[in-house]
Structure formats: C-alpha cells, structure tokens
N, C-alpha and C positions, 0 to 999 in steps of 0.2 A: 274243459273243452277237449273234444277228441283230438288225438295227435294230428290227424290229417288236416283238421280245421286250423290248428295252430300253425302248421307249415304253410297253409294257404294264406293265413293272415300275415305271416312274416314275408311271404313272397309279394303280396300286394303292398305291404309297407315299403318294400324295396322299390316296387314300381312307382309308388308315390314320390319317393325320394328322387328317383331318376327323371321322371317325366312331368310331375305336377308341381311339387313344392317350390321349385325355383322359378316356375312360370305361372304361379297361381293368380297373380294380378292380371297378367295378360289373358289367361283363360277367362277370368271374370269379366273382362271388358271387351273381349273379342270373341268371335266364333271359335269353337273348338276346332283346331286346325287339322289338316289331313294327316300330319305326322303323328299327332296324338291318337287320332282315330285308328291309324294303322298299328300303332303300338298296342292299343287296347285289343285290337283284333288278333295280332300276333301272340299276345299273352293268353288268348283264349277267353277273354272276358265277354266277347260278343258271341261266344258259342257255348254258353252255359246251358242252353236248352236245345241247341241244334248242333249236331256233329257233321263233319264233311261227308260221312258215309250216308247221310240222309236220316239218321235215327234221331228221334226227339226223346230226350230223357232228362228231367230236371232233378238235380240234387239240390233241393231247397236250402239245405244247410250250407253247402259250398257257395252257392249263388249268394246267399244272404251275407256270408262272411266277406265275400269280395265287395259287395255293395257297401256294407258297413265300413270297411277299411278305406275304400275310395272316398266315401263321404267325409271322413276325418279331414282330408286335405282339400277335396273339391266336391261339394254336393252336386254341382252341375254335371260333372263327369259321371258321378254315380247315377244320376237321373238319365243321362244319355245312354248309359249301359242298360238301365232298366227298360227304357222305351225300345231299344234295339232288340233285347231278348224277348220282350212281350210281342213285338212284331213277328219274330222268328217262331214263336210258339203257336201263332195263329195261322200263318201263311203256309200253303202247301206247295206252291210253285217252286220246284227245285232250283231252277236257274236263278230266280230272284233270291232265294234263301242263301245260295252260295255267294252271290254278289254282295249281299248285306252283311253276312257273317264274316266275309273277308275284308270288310271295310271299304270296298270299292264303290258301293252304293249305300244309301241310307233309307231307313224305314221308320215309321212311327204309327202310333195307334191313338185314336181320338177317345180317350177315356172320359172326356167331357160329355160324351153321349150318355154315360151312366151317371155322372156326378152332377152335371149342370143341365138345367132345362133350357133348350135353345129358344130364342125369341122367334117371332113370326117371320123374320127375314132369314133365319138360319135353317134352310131347308135344302135337301138334295132330292130331286125328283128323278126317278128312273122310268123312262118310257121310250119305246121304239129303239131299244138297245143303245140308249144314250143316257148319261147322267148329267143333269144340269142343276145349278143353284150355288148356294154358299153355305159354308160350314164355319161356325164361330168357334173361338177358343181352342185352336189346334196348337199343341206344344210340339215343336219339331216340324213346323209347317214348311220348312225349306227342304224337307226330305224328298228323295226320289220316288218313294212309294208311300202310300197312306192307306191304312185300314180304317174304315169308318162305316157308319150305317146310313141308309137312305130312308126316306119317309115311309116307304112301303114295307119296311121292316128288315130287309136283307142286310147282312154284313158283307161289305165288298172290299176288294183290293183295287185301289186306283193306281194304274201304272203310268198314265200320262193324261194330258188334257186338264191340268189344274195349275193354278199359280197362287202365290201369296197375295192376300188382300190387305186389309187394314192391319197395321202393326199395333199391338197393344202396349201401353206403358207397363214395363215389367218391374215388379217389386223384386223378384228373385229369379235365379237361374238365367242371368242376363246373357250368357253365351249360347243359349238355346233360343231359336226363333219361336216367337209366340204371336200368332196372328190368325185372322180368318183365312180361308182358302176359297177361291172362286173356281168352280168346276164346270167344264163343258167337255165331257169325255165319252168316247166310245171304246176306249182301251181300258177295260176293267174286267175283273173276275168276281163272280159271286162265291163267297166262302161259305156262308150259312144263310139259310132262309130265315131262321129265327135269330136275327142279328143281335138284338139287345140281350137275349139270354146268353148267347155265345160270348158277347163282350163282358157281360156281368160275371161269367165264369172266369174269365181272365182277370177281371178286376178283383175277384175274391182270391185268385191265385197269387196276386202280388201283394196281398195284405202283409205277409211276413217280410218280403223284400222291402216294402215301403217302411215298415217298422225298423228294419236293419239300417236303412239310410238315416232315419231319424236318430237312432242310437249312435251311429257314427258321427252325425253332426253334433250331438251332445258331447261326445268324447273330444272332438276337435275343439269345440268352444271351451270346454272345461280345462283342457290342457293349456290353452292360451291364457285363460284367466288365472290359473294356479301359478304358471310360470311368471306372469306379470306381477302377481301379488307378492312374489318373493324378492322382486328387485325395485318395485315402486314404493316410495315412502310418502307419508303424510303426517305432519305434526311430529316429525322425528322418529316415526315407527314404520316398519314395513306394513303393507296392507294386510298381510297374512296374520298380523298380530292383533287385528281388530276383531273382537269376538263375534259381533253380529254378522260380519262378512264371512268369517270362517265357518260359523255354524250353518249359515244359509248354503254356502257352497258344499260343505260336507254332507248336508242333507240331500242335496241334488245328486251328488256323486254316489251316495248310498242308493238312491232310487235308480240311478243309471246301472249300477252293478247288479241290482236285483232284476231289472229288466233284461240285461244282457244274459244273466243266468237263465232267466225264464225263456228267452229266445233260444238259447242253446238246447235247453231241455225240450222245448216244443219242436224244434226242427229235427231233433234226434228221435222223435217218435213219429206218429202219423197225425199231423196237426189237423184239427177240424176247424170249421169257420168260427166257432165260438172262441176258441183259444187264439185264433188268428186276429179276430177283432179286438179281444182284450189287449193283445200286444200292440196292435197298430194304434189304437186310440190312446193308450197310456204313453207310448213312445213319442207320438206326435205332440202331446201335451208337454212331455219332458223336454223335447227339443226346443220348444218355444220358451219354457221357463229357464232352461239352462242358458240359452242364447241371450235372453233379457238380462239375467244376473251377470253373465260374463261381460256384457256390454257396459253395465253399470260399474263393474269393477274397473274397467278401463277408463271410465269417466269420459271426458271430451275426446280423448285419443281413440276411443272405441269407434267413433264415427269416421275415422280416417281409414281409407282403403288399405294403406300400407301396413296397418296392424293386423289385417286379415280377420277381424272379429265381426265386423258389421255384416259381412256376407252370411254368416250363420244366422243372424237375427232375421235378415230379409228372406233367406232361403227356407228357414223353418216355417215362416208364415205361408210362403208359397207352396211348400210341400203339403201343408194341411188343406189348402184350397184346391190344388190341382190333382191330388190323389186321394181325397177323402170327402165324402158328404157326411159330416159328423151327425147331423140329425137323422139321416137315413140309416147310417151305421148303428147309431144308438137304438133306433127303433128295432132293427133286426136283432141286435144284441139283447134287448129287453125281452123280445119274444123267446129267444133261446134260454134266457135266465129264468123267466116266469113260466115257460112251457106253453104259453098261448099269447096271441097278439093282444096287447093292451089297448084300451079304448082311447087313452090320451085325452081326457076331458080338460 
C-alpha cells in the first residue's frame, strides 16, 4: 500500500475509534445524527470529490481507502459518505455543493433508476416547468436535495417540493431513510438532458468505492469472528481449534487479502470498467460469504445486536441489492471478456 494510503487508513481508524465504535449500536438503530455528520464533514470525508474552492477531482484510491475503513466499523456510515460524494460529483450548483459538503444540508442520488426497473406507479413527469409523481426505492429519501431522473429522460436536481412517502422495511443500513418520495415541485434544475447515461456514468464510477465498502465489511466481520473464536469454547476446546472452522475462515481471509491487493493495484493505475466490475462483483460476493460464516461462528449470539456481527450479514445483502444489478453487470462484463455481446440462449 502506498504510504499516503496507509496514513489515511490509520487516520480513518482513529476516526472510527472516536466517533463510531462506542456508538455503533445507536448508529445502527437511529438516524445518523448531526454530530456525526459534522464530524464526517470536518474530517473531509464529504469532500473527497468536491473541494471548497469549487474544484472537482476524485482520488479514487484515497476515497476507496476511507470507505473501506469506515465500513469496518459502520457500513451505514460508509454508504452515507458514498451517497454524499456521488451527489457532489454530479451537481454543479455551488451554493448547494458548499451546503452539502459542509454537512449543513444533505443530498442523495437515486441509483435505483439504473439498477431497478420502476413499476407503473413509479413515475416523475415534467411538464409546464413542474415535476409531479412518485419515485420508488430512494435511499437517503430524507435528504434536503435529490438527484433523480424524470420519465422524459432528463437528470434533475430536486431542491424542494418533495416529501417521503411509503417507508420500506429495511434489511440493512437501518440508519438511512429508505422510502418512496412524492414530488410536486417547480423548484428544480436540469443537470443533463440524457439523464440515464449521466447516471450510469456515475454508477460505473462508484464500482470500486462500492467494492471498497464490501471489502471493509468483510474485514470487520472477520475481525469479530476471529477474536470470538479465540475466547469461545465448545466441548472443551476453543473454536479456533476446530479444523473445518479455521480452514473455512482462513480461505475467506485469503480471498479478502487478494481482493484488497487487487483493489490497491487497480486504484494505483487507471482503472477501466472491466477491472472495476471484476472487483465489485467478487467483493460483494465475499462480503456475503464472510458475513454468513462469521455469523455461524458466533452461533446464536451472532443474531444479538450487542455482538455487532448481524449487521454485517444484513448490510452485505443490502449492498448487493442497492448498488449492483448483478445480471446487468455480468452481461456487461461478459461482453468485455468475450469481445462481443453474447446471445444468452
């Protein structure tokens, strides 16, 4: 790992110790509070793609290391940071950019427009300088500003005139609002005319950051499982002494180390979409496998919130659903691997 990445990782670990780890259960069950949001902003984690001087420049490596390290302690905080930075990378309104990057206001992006197909009732119609309708599956739906698409194709910034609708039962990221939004707004800006293409460009740009969150979740889950196996006994032996358990965990840790090295190698070069998809798909799968194995090692205790392991299981599933369309990503990857689009008979 490059020296500056190592320093950044250490700094973020210190941040976790100060602001997250002692409050992890509260963060899990309540909304991420204003104090933590301000701390994230003051640390510069909300300004990874946008600087106060108005310049936009993303160091994917630094950004990914921060997300990975945050996710070790709180996947929800890492996702909040991801959504905020994605919002800042798309929006051009300087006043709003400064308000969101400072933590005084919040913004989100409806990646569900790329990942999920909205139902017949999930439509936003723009006519006569007004946007009306409903948008389903909005993560961060309690935000002050929302970047989304409308049915005529434009990518727009909603500045007012919307409210939360139906709340969805959340599997993961419980501290982030997840609902539909109901819109009747004349206060908006058009960002791009070809909205889906613009949103897909940002969706592709977050492939490595999403992978970083998945790797961080794997690290957090594995640390808890390994520590627990050293103190928990069964039949007079520590859990770490049972060969099937240690072999399975060691295999997953090896995969994790390989993916972490691949991530560092990828972000140190000029990553293309093929390598980014490789990393994202494999990291998301590892996060689910690691969380499942770690939960099993904890036995019944793993389902108790106080042990802090069950959130990794829930959040690993949610991360795969909310930030990846596996079938679509695999189709795109197969085209890159084979050099032409497959027929998929």
